[in-house]
SELUM-980301 format. One record per residue (C-alpha): x, y, z. Coordinates in steps of 0.001 Angstrom, whole numbers. Layout:
% residues N
<<X Y Z>>
...
//
This chain:
% residues 303
<<-48161 6982 16763>>
<<-49932 7109 20144>>
<<-48010 4045 21307>>
<<-44777 5610 20053>>
<<-45505 8832 21929>>
<<-46270 6850 25055>>
<<-42911 5030 24936>>
<<-40859 8021 23777>>
<<-41986 10158 26701>>
<<-42502 7442 29302>>
<<-40676 7594 32619>>
<<-37941 5025 33377>>
<<-40266 3514 35985>>
<<-43029 2940 33430>>
<<-40631 1482 30849>>
<<-39338 -979 33403>>
<<-42755 -1852 34803>>
<<-44874 -1937 31632>>
<<-42362 -3226 29070>>
<<-39751 -4873 31264>>
<<-36778 -2830 30013>>
<<-34511 -2605 33040>>
<<-31151 -1512 31649>>
<<-30973 2334 31605>>
<<-29177 2452 28249>>
<<-31613 -25 26705>>
<<-34432 2315 27729>>
<<-32566 5282 26300>>
<<-31911 3459 23029>>
<<-35594 2597 22697>>
<<-36723 6160 23362>>
<<-34140 7731 21048>>
<<-35060 5322 18263>>
<<-38751 6196 18514>>
<<-38052 9929 18782>>
<<-35866 9680 15672>>
<<-38690 8015 13732>>
<<-41107 10710 14871>>
<<-38734 13523 13847>>
<<-38239 14166 10135>>
<<-35930 17190 10162>>
<<-32935 16125 12264>>
<<-30369 15127 9641>>
<<-27642 14292 12166>>
<<-29912 11878 14018>>
<<-30776 10156 10749>>
<<-27064 9654 10092>>
<<-26443 8371 13626>>
<<-29317 5910 13357>>
<<-27555 4106 10487>>
<<-24742 2984 12799>>
<<-25493 -153 14791>>
<<-23813 -1593 17870>>
<<-21393 -3678 15789>>
<<-20093 -497 14145>>
<<-19678 1218 17530>>
<<-17598 -1723 18767>>
<<-15274 -1385 15763>>
<<-15136 2346 16451>>
<<-13882 1642 19986>>
<<-11000 -263 18391>>
<<-10335 2793 16222>>
<<-10176 5001 19322>>
<<-7801 2625 21057>>
<<-10350 1686 23728>>
<<-11095 -2004 23049>>
<<-11333 -2703 26789>>
<<-14841 -1190 26800>>
<<-16262 -3296 23973>>
<<-17941 -5832 26255>>
<<-19831 -3266 28324>>
<<-20812 -1263 25215>>
<<-22081 -4496 23670>>
<<-24083 -5398 26774>>
<<-25563 -1887 26787>>
<<-26419 -2104 23050>>
<<-24849 1297 22364>>
<<-25522 2329 18765>>
<<-24893 5565 16851>>
<<-27858 7412 18340>>
<<-26997 6520 21922>>
<<-23345 7358 21246>>
<<-24224 10865 20068>>
<<-26245 11492 23235>>
<<-24026 9857 25862>>
<<-24258 11646 29202>>
<<-22164 11551 32352>>
<<-24805 9332 33943>>
<<-24449 6907 31021>>
<<-20676 6843 31492>>
<<-21117 5497 35010>>
<<-23213 2603 33651>>
<<-20482 1951 31067>>
<<-17956 1706 33916>>
<<-15683 4433 32545>>
<<-13844 6258 35321>>
<<-10601 7350 33617>>
<<-10732 11005 32549>>
<<-8401 10493 29582>>
<<-10633 7730 28231>>
<<-13664 9984 28645>>
<<-11851 12752 26748>>
<<-10954 10251 24027>>
<<-14639 9341 23644>>
<<-15628 13004 23578>>
<<-13189 13952 20805>>
<<-14058 10795 18894>>
<<-17744 11748 18928>>
<<-16874 15319 17986>>
<<-14995 14360 14825>>
<<-17869 12066 13814>>
<<-20313 14971 14139>>
<<-18122 17148 11927>>
<<-18493 14499 9223>>
<<-22172 13657 9878>>
<<-21285 10268 11357>>
<<-19897 9011 8053>>
<<-19007 5376 8882>>
<<-16006 5327 6536>>
<<-14431 8702 7329>>
<<-11725 7508 9741>>
<<-8277 6637 8391>>
<<-6821 3346 9555>>
<<-3867 3133 7159>>
<<-1595 5553 5349>>
<<-2074 6058 1614>>
<<459 6798 -1154>>
<<-1164 10224 -1619>>
<<-598 11121 2043>>
<<3066 10175 1836>>
<<3601 12771 -914>>
<<2096 15613 1109>>
<<3016 17322 4375>>
<<664 16339 7231>>
<<-2455 18453 7674>>
<<-4353 18614 10995>>
<<-7688 18092 9212>>
<<-6452 14726 7996>>
<<-4660 13876 11242>>
<<-7926 14411 13162>>
<<-9313 11404 11257>>
<<-6493 9054 12254>>
<<-7333 5964 14260>>
<<-5233 4610 17100>>
<<-3587 2170 14684>>
<<-2752 4989 12256>>
<<-1080 6966 15062>>
<<1038 3930 15934>>
<<1929 3599 12257>>
<<3085 7234 12272>>
<<5318 6557 15282>>
<<7072 3871 13270>>
<<7742 6316 10426>>
<<9472 8735 12830>>
<<11745 6011 14235>>
<<9795 5436 17449>>
<<8473 1979 16608>>
<<9622 445 19898>>
<<7271 2782 21785>>
<<4235 2363 19500>>
<<2754 -666 21360>>
<<2417 1513 24479>>
<<-535 3283 22829>>
<<-2683 143 22794>>
<<-5631 670 25085>>
<<-4589 4285 25697>>
<<-7432 5965 23813>>
<<-5027 8041 21707>>
<<-6261 8846 18198>>
<<-6000 11746 15774>>
<<-8964 13792 16996>>
<<-7684 13592 20575>>
<<-4285 14943 19519>>
<<-5720 17751 17367>>
<<-9027 18715 19016>>
<<-7984 18319 22658>>
<<-6025 21479 23360>>
<<-4408 19996 26487>>
<<-2891 17107 24541>>
<<783 18024 24105>>
<<3951 16328 22927>>
<<5072 16091 26566>>
<<1899 14229 27468>>
<<2341 11915 24480>>
<<5896 11194 25630>>
<<4600 10174 29054>>
<<1978 7902 27459>>
<<4726 6278 25410>>
<<6765 5752 28601>>
<<9709 7756 27270>>
<<11759 8571 30348>>
<<12129 12261 31184>>
<<15895 11735 31233>>
<<15846 10933 27494>>
<<15758 14592 26498>>
<<16965 14079 22924>>
<<14307 11453 22271>>
<<11595 13673 23727>>
<<12823 16594 21633>>
<<12711 14360 18554>>
<<9087 13440 19336>>
<<8191 17085 19990>>
<<9564 18170 16605>>
<<7554 15582 14695>>
<<4433 16210 16795>>
<<4537 19920 15906>>
<<4875 19062 12218>>
<<1932 16689 12541>>
<<-664 18943 14195>>
<<500 22238 12665>>
<<1734 25595 13961>>
<<-1734 27005 14702>>
<<-2741 24052 16873>>
<<606 24076 18699>>
<<241 27810 19369>>
<<-3238 27285 20843>>
<<-1858 24578 23108>>
<<979 26839 24284>>
<<-1365 29735 25031>>
<<-3565 27488 27145>>
<<-546 26163 29048>>
<<418 29735 29953>>
<<-3066 30661 31158>>
<<-3746 30840 34921>>
<<-5397 27798 36446>>
<<-4252 25493 33648>>
<<-4667 21811 34550>>
<<-2718 19422 32287>>
<<-3977 16034 31200>>
<<-3069 13096 33382>>
<<-3159 9370 32744>>
<<-4345 8723 36303>>
<<-7022 11434 36640>>
<<-10520 10210 37474>>
<<-13812 11600 36206>>
<<-15468 14213 38383>>
<<-19181 14384 37770>>
<<-20238 17948 36858>>
<<-22241 19666 39554>>
<<-25715 20765 38620>>
<<-26530 24223 39891>>
<<-29428 24551 42305>>
<<-30255 27936 40821>>
<<-31075 27807 37130>>
<<-33257 29836 34811>>
<<-33778 26831 32557>>
<<-37148 25151 32459>>
<<-37241 22181 34778>>
<<-37586 18919 32897>>
<<-40217 16365 33707>>
<<-39228 12822 34573>>
<<-40401 11714 31140>>
<<-37926 13870 29220>>
<<-34482 12717 28189>>
<<-31795 14962 29664>>
<<-29384 16334 27046>>
<<-27836 18995 29300>>
<<-24985 16852 30641>>
<<-23739 15288 27405>>
<<-20070 14292 27516>>
<<-19771 16040 24140>>
<<-22187 19015 24140>>
<<-24022 19564 20872>>
<<-22991 23223 20737>>
<<-19271 22601 21325>>
<<-17332 23077 18099>>
<<-13853 21725 17328>>
<<-10980 24222 16966>>
<<-10763 26076 13672>>
<<-8100 24399 11570>>
<<-6119 25814 8633>>
<<-7382 24899 5146>>
<<-5750 22152 3142>>
<<-3432 23616 544>>
<<-3349 22574 -3086>>
<<94 21511 -4205>>
<<600 21804 -7944>>
<<3745 20536 -9623>>
<<4167 21838 -13153>>
<<6683 20510 -15642>>
<<7064 21800 -19202>>
<<8668 20110 -22152>>
<<9664 22262 -25097>>
<<9547 20463 -28411>>
<<11023 21486 -31720>>
<<9184 23884 -34031>>
<<7816 25647 -30963>>
<<5415 22836 -30121>>
<<4776 22832 -26403>>
<<3315 20200 -24161>>
<<2301 20986 -20604>>
<<2152 18313 -17995>>
<<303 19044 -14762>>
<<455 16822 -11744>>
<<-1964 17539 -8929>>
<<-853 16118 -5613>>
<<-3522 17168 -3143>>
<<-7205 17760 -2657>>
<<-9271 20640 -1306>>
<<-10731 20436 2209>>
<<-13845 22305 3310>>
<<-13575 24964 5987>>
<<-15844 23917 8874>>
//
C-alpha cells in the first residue's frame, strides 16, 4: 500500500525519473489505476476500469473518429483515462478540431449515464425499433454507423458516406444543443441552394430528436451571443483564472478541474419513453372471449 501511495501521488518528474514512465498519459493511466484500486466506493470508476484500450479503439469507430485510433493506442487510453480526459491530454492526443472534441465529450457523457456499459451503444437497427417512433433516449445511443443507416432510410443514402470521420453520433445530435439540422446538412455537403432537400432533412431530424430537444436548440439559437458549431473551428484552451478561492493543488495531485466532460455536467432532460399497447379482441360464440395483447415498446428510466 505504501508503494501504491507513493506512485499514486508522485509528481510527473518522479514517475519519469524513478520508474521511467515518460509519456504523460501513461503516467496518468498508472496513477488512476492505483487510485482506483485504493478506492472502494467509486462505482463509476470500477465500471470504467473494466474497459481496456482495445474497447476504447472500437468506441472511436462508434463515434466516427477512427482517425485518432493510432494516437489513442500509443497513449494506452483505457476507460479510466477516457473518463478523466483533460484539455491538456487532448493536446497530447493531437486533437485540435472543436467538433471532434465535442463529439468526444458527448460520447463520454452518454457512457456515464449508462455507467460505462460496454454494450449500450446501438450499431444496427432492430425490428422492434422499426415498429416504434424514434425516441431521443434511444437515438442518443446511436453510433456513427447507425446514423448513416438512418440517412439511408430517409432517402439520403448518397450523402451518408460524408459522415465518415466526422464524429457525428447519436449523443452528439441529442445532447449537443448547438447541433442542428442546418449544421447536419452542411456536414453532409448538401448545397444551400437545395432548399427542398434541406427541408426534407430538417423534417426527419425533428422527428428523430423530438420536439423538446428541437425547442431547446431553437431557444439557444435566439439567445444573445450564440455561437453556432463549425466544422473548421479550432479548440481554444480554457483560461485558468488567476484569482480563485479553490485550494491550490500540489504537483502530486491529478487535476480534474479542466476535464473535457466535467463530472457535474448533466445531459439535457429527455422525455420518457412511451408504452405503446395494441389491443385486439376476438369475440367467440357463446360469449367466450379471448383477449390478445401485443406490447410493442419498453419502459425507459428517467435520468
